[in-house]
N, C-alpha and C positions, 0 to 999 in steps of 0.2 A: 117248910112242910111240904107241902105240893110240888113245889120246884124239887127239891130231894128226890121225891120218889119218881119224878120224870127224868131224873138226871140218872138216878140208878137203874132207872130200864134202859136208857140210851146205853149206857156202858154195857151190860150185859150182852146187848143185840148188836153192838158194834162190832164182835168179831167173826159172829157169823155173816153179816153183810160185807166185811174187807174181803174175805176169802173168798177167789171165785173159782169156779172148777178147773181144773189144770187141761191144758190143751198140750198134747207130744204127739210126735213121730219119731218110729228110728227107721234111718233109710238103706236101702238096699246095698247103698252105695258111697259110702263114710267120703271117699273123695268130691263128692258134690257139694257138701254141706260147704254155705257161703261161711266166709272169714269173720261177717260183720252183721249185727242186726238187719234181718228183711222183713219190711211189712207187706202182707199177704189180706186184702180184705179188714184192712185197722188191727191184727194181730200182729204184734212184734215178734217173729219167731227168732232164736237164738241157739246156734246148732255148738255141741262138743262133742269132736268126732262126729259118729252118724246119729246121736242123740241129738233130738230138736226139743224145746220147751217153746211155749208161745204163752202170751199175757195180750187179755182184752181180746178185740176182734169182733165182728157183724156178727148179727143173731141170724143163725143162718143153721141149713143141717150140717152133721158132720161128714156125709159121704159127699157134700159140694164143697165142703174146705178140704177135704182131703184130696178131688180135684186138680181144687187151687193149688196146695202144696206140693201135689205129683208135677204138676205144670213149671213148675219154679226149681224144684230141688232133685227130679227125678222119683222112680220108685223107693214107695216105703214098703216094709215089712208087718210097723203096729202102726195106729194111729188112733187116736181119741182127741176128739174135741170138745174144749167146756165140760168134762166129763163123762162125753158117748163115747166109747171104746166102737170102735168097728170090726168085726166078725171076719174070719177069713176070706169067705166070700165078697162081701163088700170091700175087702182091701185088694182084691183080684180085680173087681169090677173099679175102680179108683187106680189100680194100674196099669187098665187096658189103655 
């Protein structure tokens, strides 16, 4: 009985643990999007057109992650990292 309760609790908690916050970027120039997956600080970025998404990644502030992506892909018009979206001012600083 006790094992059944523990198993039920783990099944209920598993979906919450399995879903990590999303990371995404919209590139200002879609022609600079890489054709294949690109690893930046442990995050695997994949782009379709100018829209990129990532899974995984180092534990770092979103503005730093943005600067690292901009250094590889060029300017962005929007950016979020692990669920933290940057403001217009933060994006301007990231692109500078």
